[in-house]
C-alpha positions in Angstrom: 229.1 1.3 201.3 227.6 5.0 200.6 226.4 7.0 203.3 223.2 9.6 202.3 221.5 11.9 204.5 218.1 12.4 203.9 216.3 15.8 204.6 212.9 16.8 203.6 210.1 19.8 204.3 212.4 22.3 205.4 209.8 25.0 205.0 212.3 28.0 205.5 209.8 31.1 206.7 208.5 28.6 209.5 211.6 27.1 211.2 213.0 27.0 214.1 216.3 28.7 214.5 218.1 26.2 216.9 216.7 23.3 214.8 218.2 24.8 211.8 221.7 25.3 213.5 221.3 21.7 214.9 220.8 20.1 211.4 223.6 21.8 209.8 225.8 20.9 212.6 224.5 17.3 212.8 224.7 16.7 209.0 228.3 18.3 208.8 229.3 15.7 211.6 228.0 12.8 209.7 230.0 13.7 206.5 227.7 12.1 204.0 228.8 10.9 200.6 225.5 12.5 199.3 222.6 15.0 200.9 219.3 14.7 199.3 216.7 17.0 199.9 213.2 16.1 198.8 211.2 19.3 198.6 209.4 21.7 200.3 212.3 24.1 200.9 210.1 27.2 201.5 206.8 27.9 203.2 205.3 30.0 200.4 207.5 30.2 197.4 209.1 33.8 198.5 212.5 35.2 197.5 213.5 35.7 201.1 212.6 31.9 202.1 214.5 30.7 199.1 217.7 32.6 199.7 217.4 31.3 203.6 217.1 27.8 202.0 219.9 28.4 199.6 222.2 29.7 202.5 221.3 26.5 204.7 222.3 24.2 201.6 225.4 25.9 201.1 226.3 24.9 204.6 225.9 21.3 203.9 228.1 19.1 202.4 228.3 18.3 198.8 227.3 16.8 196.5 223.4 17.3 196.9 220.6 16.3 194.9 217.7 18.9 195.6 213.8 18.7 194.4 211.3 21.1 194.6 207.6 20.4 196.5 204.4 22.2 196.3 205.6 24.4 198.5 208.0 25.8 196.4 204.9 27.0 193.9 203.4 30.4 194.8 200.1 29.8 196.0 198.3 33.2 196.2 200.3 35.0 192.9 198.3 33.2 190.3 200.1 34.7 187.8 203.3 33.4 188.7 201.6 30.3 189.5 200.3 29.5 186.3 203.0 30.9 184.2 206.2 30.9 186.0 205.7 28.4 189.0 209.4 27.5 189.8 211.0 31.0 188.8 212.5 31.7 191.8 213.4 28.0 192.9 215.1 27.9 189.8 217.0 31.1 190.0 217.8 30.8 193.8 218.2 27.1 194.7 219.1 25.1 191.1 217.9 25.3 187.7 217.9 21.5 187.5 214.9 19.7 188.0 216.4 16.5 187.2 219.4 16.5 189.3 221.5 13.4 188.9 224.3 11.9 190.7 226.4 8.7 190.1 229.7 6.9 191.3 230.6 3.2 191.1 228.4 2.4 194.1 224.9 4.2 193.6 222.8 6.2 191.1 220.5 8.7 192.5 217.7 10.6 190.0 216.0 13.4 191.4 212.2 14.4 189.7 210.2 17.3 190.2 206.9 16.3 191.1 205.2 19.8 191.7 202.5 20.9 189.8 200.9 24.4 189.6 197.5 23.1 188.9 197.1 21.6 192.1 197.7 23.4 195.5 199.0 20.0 197.4 198.8 17.0 195.0 202.0 16.0 192.6 202.4 14.0 189.7 205.0 12.4 187.4 204.3 12.7 183.5 205.6 10.2 181.0 208.6 12.1 179.8 210.0 12.0 183.5 209.2 8.2 183.7 211.1 7.8 180.3 214.1 9.7 182.0 214.0 7.5 184.9 214.1 4.3 182.5 217.1 5.3 181.1 218.9 6.5 183.8 218.3 3.4 185.6 219.0 1.3 182.7 222.4 2.1 182.3 225.6 1.7 184.7 226.8 -1.1 186.6 224.4 -4.1 187.7 225.6 -3.5 191.2 224.9 0.1 191.6 222.1 1.0 194.0 219.7 3.1 191.9 217.7 5.6 194.1 215.1 8.1 193.1 214.0 11.1 194.6 210.6 12.9 194.7 208.5 15.2 196.8 205.5 13.0 196.9 205.8 9.9 198.2 205.0 6.5 196.4 202.7 4.9 199.3 201.1 6.4 202.3 202.0 3.8 205.2 199.6 3.6 208.1 196.7 5.1 205.4 194.1 3.1 203.5 193.4 6.0 201.1 196.1 7.1 198.0 194.9 10.9 198.2 198.8 12.1 199.2 200.7 9.5 196.7 202.1 11.0 193.5 199.9 11.0 190.7 200.8 8.2 187.5 202.6 6.3 190.5 201.1 3.1 189.0 202.5 3.8 185.6 205.9 4.9 186.8 206.2 1.7 189.4 205.2 -0.4 186.1 208.1 1.3 184.2 210.8 1.6 186.9 209.7 -1.1 189.4 212.4 -3.5 188.3 215.0 -1.0 188.0 214.9 1.0 191.4 216.1 0.0 194.7 214.9 3.0 197.1 212.6 5.9 196.8 213.0 8.7 199.0 210.4 11.2 199.5 208.9 13.6 202.1 205.4 15.6 201.9 203.7 14.1 205.0 205.7 15.1 207.5 206.1 11.7 208.7 209.1 9.2 209.2 207.9 5.8 207.5 209.6 3.0 205.5 208.1 0.1 203.8 208.2 -2.3 200.9 207.0 -1.1 197.5 205.8 -4.7 196.7 202.7 -4.0 198.9 201.1 -1.5 196.7 203.2 -2.6 193.8 203.4 -6.1 193.2 206.3 -7.5 191.7 208.4 -4.3 192.5 211.3 -4.9 195.0 212.3 -1.1 195.9 212.2 0.3 199.8 210.3 3.4 200.1 211.4 5.8 202.6 209.8 8.9 203.8 211.4 11.5 205.8 209.9 14.2 208.5 210.4 17.6 208.4 213.8 18.2 209.4 213.5 21.9 210.6 210.0 23.4 210.4 207.7 24.1 213.1 204.7 22.3 211.1 205.1 18.9 212.5 202.2 16.4 212.6 202.9 14.6 216.1 206.4 13.6 215.2 209.6 15.8 216.3 211.6 17.1 213.5 213.9 14.7 212.0 215.9 13.5 208.9 217.4 10.2 207.7 220.5 8.6 207.6 221.2 5.6 205.1 224.0 3.6 205.0 223.4 1.4 201.7 225.4 -0.8 199.3 224.5 -3.4 196.7 223.6 -6.1 199.5 222.6 -4.3 202.8 221.0 -0.9 203.8 220.9 0.7 207.2 218.4 3.3 207.9 218.7 5.4 211.2 216.0 8.2 211.9 217.6 11.2 213.8 215.7 13.2 215.9 215.7 16.8 217.7 216.1 16.7 221.0 215.4 19.8 222.8 216.9 18.5 226.0 220.0 17.8 224.0 220.0 20.9 222.0 220.9 18.5 219.1 219.7 15.5 217.1 220.0 12.0 218.2 219.3 8.8 217.0 216.0 7.5 217.6 215.4 4.4 215.7 217.3 1.8 213.5 216.4 -0.5 210.9 218.5 -2.9 208.9 217.8 -4.3 205.4 219.3 -7.2 203.3 218.8 -7.6 199.8 217.1 -10.8 198.7 215.5 -11.7 195.4 212.3 -10.1 196.9 213.7 -6.8 197.6 214.9 -5.4 200.9 213.9 -7.6 204.0 214.3 -6.1 207.2 216.7 -8.2 209.3 215.1 -8.3 213.0 217.4 -7.7 215.8 216.9 -9.0 219.2 
């Protein structure tokens, strides 16, 4: 079984120092096998914000899978936005826009969905989909295959598809039978649900993380996800910031079992 910490939407430049400290302490206390950060490391893609994000990542356990978000592309500098949208991210955080980690239990691929021609929307291109197919077609058959993107593949509790990553239908048509878990952020909401609801025939569990450290909350406390996963079982915990306790505490837990229909939640009494 592997333990994964899933953080998202750090938004350095708009963070609470106490929450940043608490997140660092909590993740190091967990000692995960992998740390995943699904985008929006900065608020406005400024150098000092990337440096703060880099310092935060340096304090967390390794290995790490990190992808950018739409806030990591300059908003007002139109030349940089058009010609060098992720220059600072690649220089300060990581030059790898398709990070990959694999061992004998998990295979984790991160893909960049941030695009310079949109303000907040994201998309995948066909080459990235081909990369995902190749990555998830290799390896041991019992390996849990995990995709990490900033923009989500679903919007739980919302009827429209406005925030869903572009070309999601094309991507799920290609990798829906190959991917087991999709980790994303962007909405600042912690949610989970089966991909089969929106993409019939697929069997992945879609997991969204709230904002781990930002003051830009949308009705939910700062939070991150803690996942324990193997080929047959998955436990998802939401760790929420508690000002009263001065740290992150377990706020919710879901347990899932693998079936021929994908992940099925096991109800506890």
